[in-house]
C-alpha positions in Angstrom: 7.2 -57.0 -36.2 10.1 -54.8 -37.2 12.4 -56.3 -39.7 15.8 -57.2 -38.1 17.7 -55.3 -40.8 15.9 -52.1 -40.0 15.6 -52.5 -36.3 17.5 -50.0 -34.1 18.9 -50.7 -30.7 16.7 -50.0 -27.8 17.5 -46.7 -26.2 19.5 -47.1 -23.0 17.4 -46.4 -19.9 18.0 -42.9 -18.4 19.0 -44.5 -15.1 20.2 -47.9 -13.9 17.6 -50.5 -12.8 16.4 -50.1 -9.2 17.9 -53.5 -8.3 21.3 -52.5 -9.6 21.2 -49.3 -7.6 20.2 -51.1 -4.4 23.1 -53.6 -5.0 25.6 -50.8 -5.5 24.4 -49.1 -2.3 24.8 -52.3 -0.3 28.3 -53.2 -1.8 29.5 -49.6 -1.3 28.6 -49.7 2.4 30.2 -53.1 2.8 33.5 -52.2 1.2 33.7 -48.9 3.1 33.0 -50.6 6.4 35.2 -53.7 5.9 38.2 -51.9 4.4 37.8 -48.5 6.1 38.1 -46.8 2.7 37.3 -43.2 1.6 34.4 -42.9 -0.8 36.6 -42.5 -3.9 38.7 -45.6 -3.0 35.6 -47.7 -2.2 34.2 -46.8 -5.6 37.4 -47.9 -7.3 37.4 -51.2 -5.3 34.0 -51.9 -6.8 35.1 -51.0 -10.3 32.7 -48.0 -10.6 33.2 -44.2 -10.6 32.7 -42.1 -7.5 30.0 -40.2 -9.2 28.0 -43.5 -9.7 28.2 -44.2 -5.9 27.0 -40.7 -5.0 24.1 -40.9 -7.5 23.1 -44.3 -6.0 22.0 -42.4 -2.9 19.8 -39.8 -4.6 16.5 -39.9 -2.7 18.4 -40.8 0.5 21.0 -38.3 1.6 21.8 -37.0 -1.9 19.9 -34.4 -4.0 20.5 -34.3 -7.8 21.0 -30.7 -9.0 20.2 -29.3 -12.4 23.3 -29.0 -14.6 23.3 -25.2 -14.4 26.9 -25.2 -13.2 27.8 -21.6 -13.9 24.7 -20.3 -12.1 25.4 -22.7 -9.1 29.0 -21.7 -8.7 28.2 -18.0 -9.1 25.7 -18.4 -6.3 28.2 -19.8 -3.8 29.4 -16.5 -2.3 26.2 -16.4 -0.3 27.4 -19.4 1.7 30.3 -17.5 3.3 33.5 -19.3 4.2 33.6 -22.9 3.1 36.2 -25.5 2.2 36.9 -26.0 -1.6 38.4 -29.3 -2.7 40.0 -30.1 -6.1 41.9 -33.3 -6.8 43.4 -35.5 -9.4 44.7 -39.1 -9.2 47.8 -38.1 -7.2 47.0 -34.9 -5.4 44.3 -33.3 -3.2 44.1 -29.6 -2.7 41.8 -28.3 0.2 41.5 -24.6 0.7 39.2 -22.6 3.2 37.8 -19.4 2.0 34.8 -17.7 0.3 33.9 -17.9 -3.3 34.3 -14.3 -4.5 34.7 -12.3 -7.7 33.3 -15.0 -9.9 33.0 -14.5 -13.7 32.9 -16.5 -16.9 33.4 -16.2 -20.6 31.5 -19.0 -22.3 32.3 -22.1 -20.4 35.6 -20.8 -18.9 35.2 -19.5 -15.4 37.4 -17.5 -13.0 37.3 -17.1 -9.3 39.5 -14.5 -7.8 38.8 -14.4 -4.1 41.0 -13.4 -1.2 41.6 -17.1 -0.4 39.9 -19.1 -3.2 41.7 -18.8 -6.5 40.0 -20.9 -9.2 40.2 -21.6 -13.0 37.0 -23.4 -14.0 36.3 -25.3 -17.2 32.6 -25.9 -17.1 32.4 -27.8 -20.4 34.0 -30.7 -18.5 31.2 -30.8 -15.8 28.4 -33.2 -16.3 26.7 -34.0 -12.9 26.1 -32.1 -9.7 24.8 -33.3 -6.3 24.1 -31.9 -2.8 25.3 -34.4 -0.3 24.6 -34.8 3.4 26.9 -37.5 4.5 25.9 -39.0 7.9 28.4 -38.3 10.7 28.6 -38.6 14.4 28.3 -34.8 14.9 25.5 -34.4 12.3 25.5 -34.5 8.6 28.5 -33.2 6.6 27.0 -31.0 3.9 28.7 -30.6 0.5 28.1 -29.9 -3.2 29.9 -32.3 -5.4 30.5 -32.1 -9.2 31.6 -34.8 -11.6 32.6 -35.1 -15.3 30.8 -37.4 -17.8 32.8 -40.4 -16.6 31.8 -39.8 -13.0 35.2 -38.5 -11.9 35.1 -35.7 -9.3 36.1 -32.3 -10.7 35.3 -30.1 -7.6 33.7 -30.3 -4.2 32.6 -27.7 -1.7 32.1 -28.5 2.0 30.3 -26.4 4.6 32.2 -25.5 7.7 30.5 -24.9 11.1 30.6 -21.1 10.4 29.1 -21.4 6.8 25.6 -20.1 6.1 23.4 -23.2 6.3 20.3 -21.3 5.4 21.9 -20.0 2.2 23.1 -23.5 1.4 19.5 -24.9 1.8 18.2 -22.1 -0.4 20.7 -22.9 -3.1 19.9 -26.6 -3.0 16.2 -25.9 -3.3 16.7 -23.4 -6.1 18.8 -25.9 -8.3 17.1 -29.1 -7.3 16.4 -31.3 -10.3 12.9 -32.4 -11.0 14.0 -36.0 -11.5 15.3 -37.5 -8.3 15.6 -41.1 -9.6 18.5 -42.8 -7.9 21.5 -43.9 -9.9 23.4 -42.6 -12.9 24.8 -44.0 -16.1 28.2 -42.5 -16.9 30.3 -42.5 -20.1 33.6 -44.1 -20.5 36.6 -41.8 -19.9 38.2 -40.5 -23.0 41.3 -42.4 -24.0 44.5 -40.5 -23.8 45.5 -38.9 -27.1 48.4 -40.6 -28.7 51.6 -38.5 -28.6 53.1 -37.4 -31.9 56.6 -38.9 -32.3 59.3 -36.4 -31.5 60.6 -36.8 -35.0 57.2 -35.5 -36.3 57.5 -32.2 -34.4 59.2 -29.1 -35.8 61.3 -28.7 -32.6 63.1 -25.6 -33.9 59.8 -23.8 -34.5 58.4 -25.0 -31.2 61.5 -23.6 -29.4 61.3 -20.3 -31.1 57.6 -19.9 -30.0 58.6 -20.9 -26.5 61.3 -18.2 -26.3 58.8 -15.6 -27.8 56.2 -16.1 -25.0 55.2 -13.0 -23.1 52.8 -14.6 -20.7 52.7 -18.1 -19.0 49.1 -18.5 -20.1 50.3 -18.7 -23.7 51.9 -22.0 -23.0 48.8 -24.2 -23.3 47.9 -22.7 -26.7 51.5 -23.1 -27.9 51.3 -26.9 -27.1 48.0 -27.2 -29.0 49.4 -25.2 -32.0 52.4 -27.5 -32.3 50.6 -30.7 -31.4 52.9 -31.3 -28.5 52.0 -33.0 -25.2 53.2 -31.4 -22.0 55.7 -34.1 -21.2 57.0 -33.9 -24.8 57.2 -30.1 -24.5 59.5 -30.4 -21.5 61.7 -32.9 -23.4 61.9 -30.6 -26.4 62.2 -27.3 -24.5 64.9 -24.7 -25.5 68.2 -25.3 -23.8 68.1 -24.3 -20.1 64.3 -23.9 -20.0 63.4 -27.4 -18.6 65.6 -29.3 -16.2 64.5 -32.7 -15.0 64.9 -33.2 -11.3 64.1 -35.9 -8.8 60.5 -36.9 -7.9 61.5 -36.1 -4.3 61.9 -32.4 -5.3 58.4 -31.5 -4.2 59.0 -32.7 -0.6 62.3 -30.8 -0.6 60.8 -27.7 -2.0 57.9 -27.6 0.5 60.3 -28.2 3.4 62.6 -25.5 2.1 59.7 -23.0 1.7 58.5 -23.8 5.3 61.9 -23.3 6.8 62.5 -19.9 5.0 58.9 -18.5 5.2 58.9 -18.3 1.4 55.4 -17.6 0.0 54.6 -19.9 -2.8 51.8 -20.8 -5.2 50.6 -24.4 -5.4 48.4 -25.4 -8.3 46.4 -28.7 -8.4 43.8 -29.5 -11.0 42.0 -31.7 -13.4 40.3 -31.2 -16.7 37.4 -29.3 -15.0 39.1 -27.2 -12.4 42.4 -25.7 -11.2 42.7 -24.6 -7.6 45.5 -22.4 -6.3 47.0 -21.7 -2.9 49.1 -18.6 -2.5 51.0 -17.9 0.6 53.4 -19.6 3.1 53.4 -23.3 4.0 54.5 -24.4 7.4 53.5 -27.9 8.6 54.9 -30.4 6.2 54.3 -34.1 7.1 55.3 -37.2 5.2 53.1 -40.2 5.9 54.0 -43.2 3.8 53.8 -42.2 0.1 51.9 -39.0 1.0 53.6 -35.7 1.3 51.2 -33.4 3.2 50.8 -29.7 4.0 48.6 -29.5 7.1 48.1 -25.8 7.7 45.1 -23.9 9.0 43.1 -23.1 5.9 45.2 -25.1 3.5 45.8 -28.8 3.2 47.7 -30.5 0.4 48.0 -34.3 0.1 50.3 -35.5 -2.7 51.3 -39.1 -3.6 55.1 -38.8 -4.2 55.2 -42.4 -5.5 52.9 -41.4 -8.4 55.3 -38.6 -9.6 56.8 -40.0 -12.7 58.9 -37.0 -13.7 59.6 -33.6 -12.1 60.9 -30.5 -13.9 62.1 -27.0 -13.2 60.6 -25.1 -16.0 61.4 -21.5 -17.2 58.9 -19.5 -19.3 59.6 -16.0 -20.7 57.1 -13.3 -19.8 56.9 -9.5 -20.2 57.9 -9.4 -16.5 61.0 -11.6 -17.1 61.5 -15.3 -16.7 58.9 -17.2 -14.5 60.1 -20.5 -13.0 58.1 -23.4 -11.7 58.4 -26.9 -10.4 56.1 -29.2 -12.4 55.2 -32.7 -11.5 53.8 -35.2 -14.1 52.4 -38.7 -13.6 53.2 -41.7 -15.8 50.6 -40.7 -18.4 52.2 -37.2 -18.7 49.3 -35.4 -16.9 50.2 -32.6 -14.5 49.9 -33.6 -10.8 50.8 -30.2 -9.4 52.8 -27.1 -10.2 54.6 -24.7 -7.7 55.6 -21.1 -8.4 56.9 -18.3 -6.2 54.2 -15.9 -5.1 53.9 -13.2 -7.8 51.4 -10.7 -9.1 51.2 -9.8 -12.8 53.5 -6.9 -13.5 56.0 -8.0 -10.9 59.3 -9.8 -11.6 59.9 -13.2 -10.1 61.2 -13.3 -6.6 64.9 -13.9 -6.3 64.4 -16.0 -3.1 62.1 -18.3 -5.1 64.8 -18.8 -7.8 67.4 -19.5 -5.0 65.0 -22.1 -3.5 64.8 -23.9 -6.8 68.6 -24.0 -7.0 68.8 -25.5 -3.6 66.1 -28.1 -4.5 67.8 -29.1 -7.7 71.2 -29.5 -5.9 69.6 -31.4 -3.0 68.0 -33.9 -5.2 71.0 -34.5 -7.4 70.1 -32.7 -10.6 73.0 -31.7 -12.7 73.6 -28.5 -14.6 71.3 -26.2 -12.6 72.5 -22.8 -11.7 70.9 -19.8 -10.1 70.6 -18.1 -13.5 69.0 -21.1 -15.1 66.6 -22.0 -12.3 
């Protein structure tokens, strides 16, 4: 017998026990039926991740895919027009279009299609599944991708006009050898503690902010100074970050709809950022949800989960670029809105004017057209 002092813990089984998987399936069906919940909310009600509930049905209506995520995504153009969905805890971004012009450098991917505009961080992806959800009009087919904690990073749904044969070929190509139901997931990473403001060289941080020549330099600047995004907005150079009401997003969307102002709406998580560019028209408020319900683009945003909202100004080689940025209580970005703009073009004046109206309408002080 192995000495207790030298014994090592038994390796964790690759998959949950069959009885545990069967129990999860049963409880998931029960909660969804009794409470009429969406999959993500039903998983939360059971205290498990959405990814675990999807994996429980492997061998039923779910196929586990090999974790060859770059190859899978770069094969998606063959499916034609589909619906891409990216979400976080407070916002859901649904966009119809075709995956086009896909590329990657290491684990960072880019999708620059006519309708689907994506920034992909494959190192955050851990699990992928092909799902055929039973429905009255036949199965709803999708590809669903999750991080190591079982949180969804991106989903792709077939439309009636999508290429079903290409979808089936893709699933067969990337089907994993092991189709054991269930999946162990890791605990989500704890949020990194914020450095106290007193420990930040605010003057150096502000100099670097004012020296930016591209908005994409912002994230690297935060890392270099050890500053969280929420902290960066608090410590921004004078006139470059103006806190406004959480209701600003609703006001902005309604303003853009009434003036036909084309905007950019970013929603993302650690593994994916998805962008809509163009007008928004049909704005509906339903309880805490602010919704854009347009053909080809739906946005669902929990206004009650917006902790702070900011009008942010960043220097670029094309002049100042302004945005409305929404953060949750943990300081994570819920969504960002910009005026429609291509690199090499200055920011639209009507976008700046819209931000001034939004700030004034929501009671912000000290915002002028020049500073917004």
